C-alpha positions as CSV (number, residue, x, y, z in Angstrom):
1,M,156.5,107.8,112.1
2,N,154.4,104.7,112.2
3,I,152.8,104.2,115.6
4,K,151.4,100.7,116.0
5,K,149.3,99.1,118.7
6,V,148.0,95.5,119.0
7,I,144.9,94.8,121.1
8,T,144.1,91.1,121.8
9,N,141.2,89.0,123.2
10,A,138.6,91.6,122.3
11,R,134.9,90.7,121.9
12,L,133.5,92.5,118.8
13,I,129.9,92.7,117.8
14,G,129.2,90.4,114.9
15,Y,132.3,88.1,115.6
16,K,132.1,84.7,117.2
17,N,135.7,84.4,118.4
18,L,137.9,86.7,120.4
19,Q,139.6,89.1,118.0
20,T,143.0,90.9,117.6
21,I,142.8,94.5,116.4
22,T,145.9,96.1,115.0
23,I,146.0,99.9,115.0
24,E,148.4,102.0,113.1
25,N,148.5,105.8,113.3
26,N,145.1,105.7,114.9
27,Y,143.4,103.6,112.2
28,V,142.3,100.0,112.4
29,T,144.5,98.1,109.9
30,S,143.5,94.5,110.7
31,I,140.9,92.4,112.6
32,T,141.8,88.7,113.0
33,D,141.1,85.8,115.4
34,T,143.3,86.1,118.4
35,N,146.3,83.8,118.4
36,L,147.4,83.2,122.0
37,S,151.1,83.2,121.0
38,E,151.0,86.7,119.5
39,K,152.4,89.7,121.2
40,T,150.1,92.3,122.6
41,D,150.1,95.9,123.8
42,L,146.7,95.5,125.5
43,D,145.0,92.3,126.5
44,L,141.2,92.9,126.9
45,E,140.7,89.5,128.5
46,G,137.4,89.0,126.8
47,D,135.9,92.5,127.3
48,W,133.9,94.1,124.6
49,L,135.4,96.6,122.2
50,S,133.5,99.1,120.0
51,L,133.6,102.4,118.3
52,G,132.5,105.3,120.4
53,G,128.8,106.2,120.4
54,I,126.9,108.3,117.9
55,D,124.0,110.4,119.1
56,L,121.5,111.3,116.4
57,Q,119.2,113.4,118.6
58,I,120.7,115.8,121.1
59,N,119.2,119.3,121.5
60,G,121.9,121.0,123.6
61,C,124.5,120.6,126.3
62,L,126.3,122.5,129.1
63,G,123.6,125.2,129.1
64,L,123.5,125.9,125.4
65,A,120.5,125.0,123.3
66,F,121.4,124.4,119.6
67,P,118.4,126.4,118.3
68,D,119.9,129.4,120.2
69,L,123.4,129.3,118.6
70,S,125.2,132.5,117.7
71,I,128.6,133.1,116.0
72,N,129.9,133.8,119.5
73,D,129.3,130.2,120.6
74,M,132.3,128.6,118.8
75,E,134.3,128.2,122.0
76,K,131.2,126.7,123.7
77,L,130.8,124.2,120.9
78,D,134.4,123.2,121.6
79,E,133.5,122.6,125.2
80,I,130.4,120.6,124.3
81,C,132.3,118.4,121.8
82,A,135.0,117.8,124.5
83,Y,132.4,117.0,127.1
84,L,130.6,114.5,124.8
85,W,133.9,112.9,124.0
86,Q,134.3,112.3,127.7
87,Q,130.8,110.7,127.6
88,G,132.0,108.2,125.0
89,I,130.5,110.0,122.0
90,N,132.5,110.0,118.7
91,Q,130.0,111.7,116.5
92,F,126.6,113.5,116.9
93,L,123.9,115.5,115.2
94,P,123.0,118.8,116.9
95,T,119.2,118.8,116.9
96,I,117.3,122.0,116.1
97,V,113.8,121.8,117.4
98,T,110.9,123.9,116.2
99,T,111.7,127.6,116.3
100,S,111.5,130.6,113.9
101,I,113.0,130.3,110.5
102,P,115.6,133.1,111.1
103,K,116.8,131.2,114.2
104,I,117.0,127.9,112.3
105,H,119.1,129.6,109.6
106,Q,121.3,131.2,112.2
107,S,122.0,127.9,114.0
108,L,122.6,126.1,110.6
109,K,125.1,128.9,109.6
110,V,127.0,128.6,112.9
111,I,127.2,124.8,112.7
112,N,128.2,124.9,109.1
113,E,131.1,127.3,110.0
114,Y,132.1,125.1,113.0
115,I,132.1,121.9,110.9
116,N,134.6,123.5,108.5
117,L,137.0,124.5,111.2
118,P,140.1,122.3,111.6
119,K,139.3,119.1,113.6
120,K,140.6,118.8,117.1
121,T,141.6,115.6,118.9
122,S,139.7,114.3,121.9
123,Q,136.4,115.8,120.8
124,A,133.2,114.4,119.4
125,Q,132.7,115.4,115.8
126,I,129.6,117.1,114.5
127,I,128.6,115.3,111.3
128,G,125.5,117.3,110.4
129,V,122.2,118.5,111.8
130,H,118.9,116.9,112.8
131,L,115.9,119.2,112.2
132,E,113.1,118.2,114.5
133,G,110.4,120.4,113.0
134,P,108.9,122.7,112.2
135,F,106.7,120.5,110.1
136,L,104.9,118.7,113.0
137,N,101.3,117.9,113.8
138,Y,99.8,120.5,116.1
139,D,98.1,117.8,118.2
140,K,101.3,115.9,118.7
141,R,103.7,118.9,119.0
142,G,104.6,118.0,122.6
143,A,107.0,120.6,123.9
144,H,107.5,122.3,120.5
145,P,106.1,125.9,120.5
146,A,102.9,126.0,118.4
147,Q,103.6,129.5,117.0
148,Y,106.5,128.2,115.0
149,L,104.9,125.2,113.4
150,F,104.9,125.4,109.6
151,P,102.7,124.0,106.9
152,L,104.4,121.1,105.1
153,T,104.8,122.3,101.5
154,L,107.7,122.0,99.1
155,D,108.3,125.8,99.1
156,N,108.3,125.8,102.9
157,V,110.8,122.9,103.1
158,K,113.1,124.7,100.6
159,Q,112.8,127.9,102.7
160,V,113.7,126.1,105.9
161,L,116.7,124.4,104.4
162,G,117.9,127.6,102.8
163,E,121.5,127.4,101.7
164,Y,122.4,124.8,104.3
165,G,120.6,121.7,103.1
166,D,123.8,119.8,102.6
167,I,124.5,119.7,106.4
168,V,121.0,118.5,107.3
169,K,121.2,114.8,107.7
170,I,117.8,114.1,109.3
171,I,114.5,115.9,109.3
172,T,111.6,114.9,111.6
173,L,108.2,115.6,110.1
174,A,104.5,114.5,110.3
175,P,103.8,112.8,106.9
176,E,100.1,113.3,107.1
177,L,100.6,117.0,106.6
178,D,101.9,116.5,103.1
179,T,98.9,116.6,100.7
180,T,101.0,116.4,97.6
181,G,103.2,113.3,98.1
182,Q,106.2,115.4,97.0
183,I,108.0,116.2,100.2
184,I,109.6,112.9,101.2
185,P,110.8,112.0,97.7
186,F,112.3,115.5,97.4
187,L,114.2,115.2,100.7
188,H,115.3,111.6,100.0
189,S,116.7,112.7,96.6
190,H,118.8,115.3,98.4
191,G,120.3,112.7,100.8
192,I,118.3,113.8,103.8
193,V,116.9,111.0,106.0
194,V,113.2,111.5,106.7
195,S,112.1,110.5,110.2
196,L,108.5,110.4,111.1
197,G,107.5,111.9,114.4
198,H,105.3,114.3,116.3
199,S,102.6,112.8,114.1
200,Q,99.0,111.5,114.0
201,A,99.7,109.4,110.9
202,T,97.6,106.3,110.4
203,A,99.2,103.0,109.5
204,Q,98.4,103.5,105.9
205,Q,99.8,107.1,105.8
206,A,103.0,105.8,107.5
207,K,103.2,102.9,105.1
208,E,103.0,105.3,102.2
209,A,105.7,107.5,103.7
210,F,108.0,104.6,104.0
211,C,107.3,103.6,100.4
212,Q,108.2,107.2,99.4
213,G,111.6,106.9,101.2
214,A,111.1,107.7,104.9
215,S,113.4,105.4,106.9
216,M,113.3,106.4,110.5
217,V,111.0,107.2,113.4
218,T,111.8,109.8,116.0
219,H,111.6,108.8,119.7
220,A,109.4,105.8,119.3
221,F,106.1,105.8,121.3
222,N,106.5,109.6,122.2
223,A,104.4,112.1,120.3
224,M,102.6,109.6,118.1
225,P,99.4,107.4,118.4
226,N,99.7,104.5,120.8
227,L,100.0,100.9,119.6
228,H,96.6,99.4,119.4
229,H,95.6,95.8,118.4
230,R,93.3,97.1,115.7
231,Q,95.0,100.3,114.8
232,C,98.8,99.7,114.8
233,G,99.5,103.3,113.6
234,L,102.7,104.8,112.6
235,L,104.8,102.8,115.1
236,G,103.3,99.4,114.2
237,E,104.2,99.9,110.5
238,A,107.7,101.0,111.5
239,I,108.3,97.9,113.6
240,V,107.4,95.5,110.9
241,N,109.3,97.3,108.2
242,P,112.9,95.9,108.0
243,H,114.1,99.1,106.2
244,V,113.0,101.4,109.0
245,Y,114.9,102.3,112.2
246,C,113.3,103.7,115.3
247,G,115.1,106.1,117.7
248,L,114.3,105.2,121.3
249,I,114.9,107.0,124.7
250,A,115.8,104.4,127.3
251,D,115.6,106.5,130.4
252,G,112.6,104.6,131.9
253,N,110.4,107.7,131.9
254,H,109.7,108.4,128.2
255,V,109.1,104.7,127.7
256,C,108.5,102.1,130.5
257,E,110.6,99.0,130.9
258,T,108.0,96.6,129.6
259,M,107.4,98.6,126.4
260,L,111.2,99.0,125.9
261,K,111.4,95.2,126.1
262,L,108.5,94.8,123.7
263,I,109.7,97.1,120.9
264,L,113.3,95.8,121.2
265,H,112.2,92.2,120.9
266,A,109.8,92.9,118.1
267,S,112.4,94.8,116.2
268,N,115.2,92.2,116.7
269,Y,117.1,94.6,118.9
270,Q,119.7,96.6,117.0
271,E,118.3,95.5,113.6
272,G,115.5,98.1,113.9
273,I,116.2,100.3,116.9
274,F,118.9,102.7,118.0
275,L,119.1,104.7,121.2
276,V,119.2,108.5,121.4
277,S,119.8,110.7,124.4
278,D,117.3,113.5,123.3
279,A,119.3,115.5,125.8
280,L,118.5,119.2,126.4
281,S,120.8,122.1,127.1
282,P,121.1,121.4,130.9
283,M,123.0,118.1,130.0
284,G,126.1,118.2,132.0
285,L,124.6,120.5,134.6
286,D,122.8,119.9,138.0
287,D,119.1,119.3,138.4
288,G,117.1,122.4,138.7
289,F,115.2,125.0,136.7
290,Y,116.5,126.2,133.4
291,P,115.3,128.6,130.6
292,W,114.1,126.9,127.4
293,D,113.1,129.2,124.5
294,D,110.7,131.6,126.3
295,R,109.6,129.0,128.9
296,T,111.2,127.2,131.8
297,I,111.9,123.5,132.3
298,E,112.6,121.6,135.5
299,V,115.2,118.9,135.5
300,K,114.6,116.1,138.0
301,N,116.9,113.0,138.1
302,G,117.9,113.7,134.4
303,T,114.3,114.2,133.1
304,A,113.2,117.6,131.8
305,I,109.5,118.6,132.3
306,L,107.6,121.7,131.4
307,P,105.4,123.4,134.0
308,D,102.3,121.7,132.5
309,G,103.9,118.3,133.0
310,T,104.9,117.8,129.4
311,L,108.0,115.7,128.9
312,S,110.5,117.7,126.9
313,G,113.6,115.5,127.0
314,T,116.4,114.3,129.2
315,T,119.7,115.4,130.4
316,L,121.2,111.9,130.6
317,P,124.1,110.9,128.3
318,L,123.6,108.4,125.5
319,F,125.4,105.5,127.2
320,M,123.2,105.7,130.2
321,G,120.5,104.2,128.1
322,A,122.7,101.2,127.3
323,Q,123.5,100.9,130.9
324,N,119.8,101.0,131.9
325,L,118.9,98.2,129.4
326,V,121.5,95.9,130.9
327,K,120.6,96.8,134.5
328,W,117.0,96.1,133.8
329,A,117.8,92.8,132.1
330,I,116.2,93.9,128.9
331,C,119.3,93.4,126.7
332,D,122.5,91.4,126.8
333,V,125.7,93.4,126.8
334,A,126.4,93.0,123.0
335,Q,122.8,94.2,122.2
336,A,123.0,97.2,124.5
337,I,126.4,98.3,123.1
338,A,125.2,97.9,119.5
339,L,122.2,100.1,120.2
340,V,124.5,103.1,120.9
341,T,127.3,102.4,118.4
342,D,126.5,100.1,115.4
343,A,122.7,100.7,115.1
344,P,122.7,104.4,114.8
345,R,125.5,104.2,112.2
346,K,123.5,101.7,110.2
347,A,120.4,103.9,110.4
348,L,122.5,106.7,108.8
349,N,124.2,104.2,106.4
350,L,127.6,104.9,108.1
351,P,130.3,102.3,108.5
352,T,130.6,100.3,111.7
353,L,133.9,99.0,113.2
354,Q,136.0,97.7,110.3
355,I,139.4,98.0,108.7
356,K,140.3,101.7,108.0
357,S,138.0,102.8,110.8
358,P,139.4,105.6,113.0
359,A,140.6,103.8,116.2
360,N,138.5,105.9,118.6
361,L,137.4,102.9,120.6
362,I,135.5,102.0,123.8
363,R,136.2,99.1,126.2
364,W,133.1,97.7,127.9
365,Q,133.0,95.6,131.1
366,C,130.0,94.2,132.8
367,H,129.7,92.8,136.4
368,N,126.4,92.0,138.1
369,Q,124.5,93.8,135.4
370,Q,126.5,97.0,135.8
371,L,127.8,98.0,132.4
372,T,130.9,100.3,132.5
373,W,133.1,101.7,129.8
374,Q,136.3,103.6,129.2
375,R,138.1,104.9,126.2
376,V,141.0,102.9,124.9
377,S,144.1,105.2,124.6
């Protein structure tokens, strides 16, 4: 049976006029300028419409850290996917931070099995894995455990990927650790996006990495040299490179409001930046103290901190970053929406809202710089 729905007077990113979207059997079948005489099932009255969000860096949720996955966690993964759907997320990459090789392989195995299970409705979909480590610079390791850092060699990369390289979509590494120049071309040739992070790379080293195929930067500003007017470093080279996207945490703690405004303006907003949650396992739970590998983190107002004061991530959902940017008058509504929907898709070379897109859509409204959203059913 053909189920059809017509949505009119929608603002879409990249379109000048209000648009009509026709949906059939939960797929977008047409996008046209709105004709005021046409019949409608839902009049958005000028509100924004987008695909759901996509989170490319999320370390855990509802008390489960993705590096700690076991085969008994399938039901918990279902709960996490349902929770993230409720937070507006259509797709995400579980992120496995630095840990032992056996634990990395165990988590990859579980995620691979989960991905191959029948898809369920009203759940965010896992589209692969982000490996954040273990090939990181010791001096910029941040909250990553030093004992599990690994030398960046081709043999070690192959060992870490094991038999699950096809589900790894992003790997964060410090390019200055590669003395051969082989690693980034190897990963790029296997369809894995290389993101530079937890790094002391100079501008020249970063430039060489981008020339070799690296196309992303992990949580810009954090765990890398500061921008300096005579030494722009890794981040400076990324900002001026039109082929590189920078992930950004917009919680106001990892990066202050002024620097958020600076990097977004310099990168032409969604053309070079996307937001990530960088959420840890207490996401969806109350503030408090939680175990994290063999340590303890304290969560205060959505920010996770180690006992020594090291920032280790957030517990805030992805859309909170977009809401913050509008509230702080850093972005207009369209730019903020794009940073959590279109920009991360472009960074992974995935399609944005278009004909044949699954119609898992979000309606956005903004009043007095308060950005709100709801799923379109």
